[in-house]
C-alpha positions, 0 to 999 in steps of 0.5 A, a space after each residue: 568910358 569908351 576906348 575911343 576916349 580912354 586911349 587918347 587920355 592914356 597917351 596924353 597922360 603918359 606923354 606929359 609925364 614922360 616929357 618932364 626932363 630933370 636933366 635940362 633943369 639941373 643943366 640950367 641951374 648949373 649953367 651947363 649946356 647939356 646939348 653941347 657937351 658929352 653925347 649932347 643928349 639931355 638924359 641920365 647918362 649925359 647928366 652923369 658925364 657933365 654934372 657928376 654922379 650925384 646929379 646923374 643918379 637923381 636924373 636916372 631915378 626921376 626918369 625911371 620913376 616917371 615910367 613907373 608912375 605913368 603905368 601905375 597911374 593909368 592902370 588905376 584910372 583906367 583899370 578895365 582898358 586892355 593893354 593900358 600899362 603898355 600904352 601908358 609906358 610907351 607914351 611916357 618913353 615917347 614923351 621923354 624922347 619927343 617933348 613938345 616944349 623942347 622942340 621934340 628933341 629930348 633924351 633917348 628914352 632908356 631910363 623911362 623904358 626901364 621904369 616902364 619895364 619895372 612897372 609891367 613886370 618887376 620880376 623880369 625887370 630885376 633880372 634884367 637889371 642884374 644883367 645890365 649891371 654885369 654887361 656895363 661892368 664888363 663892357 664899360 658902355 651903358 648903351 650895351 645895357 640899353 640895347 639888351 633891355 629894349 630887345 629882350 623885353 618885347 621878345 619876352 612878352 612875345 614868348 609869353 604870348 602877350 603879342 599886342 604888348 610886344 608890338 606896342 613895346 617894339 614901337 618904343 624899342 625901335 625908336 630907342 635903337 634909332 636914337 642910339 645909332 651914333 653911340 653904336 657907331 662910336 663904339 665901333 670907332 672906339 670913341 664912345 664915352 665910357 661909364 667909369 670915366 664919366 663916373 670919375 668926372 673925366 668929362 665933367 663941366 667945372 
């Protein structure tokens, strides 16, 4: 199969997997307007905020899982295509952020990005997970872990001379940083929703 055919298929598979949104499904089942409460984001952190930690964990596992699946599946289907894993993973992240059936207004992409990172380099990802957990525990802000992830992984790839992969990752990283700009502003203003309060159900929709 030629690269001109393979790459569009890789992008399509990654995008369609990424566009699956479990947070929206749970919100509809529970009668929760996920766009109106919390951060207004149909993703893992807002599912935790509005619907509790059990649903938050399920949504998070789903979003991480689809990032892993996109990389794994495309690598199996297109084993000889250069940078197939990064292309599939980035497409999955973009599918999560810009799903066609939600008016291209999806989540912010962190969990899918983390799944992609696990699939591309699980050793680095596990070390990163430890750092994320520590940073979130210290700061009580999930966005700190998000920024650490999307900045450090492209830098790690560039340091290890995987320049094409690093450039692909930067596409997703820059979009995720842009999507989190409101969170960063709220942290500066002291109004950002905190993880511990969310887990305790302070903002949960009854």
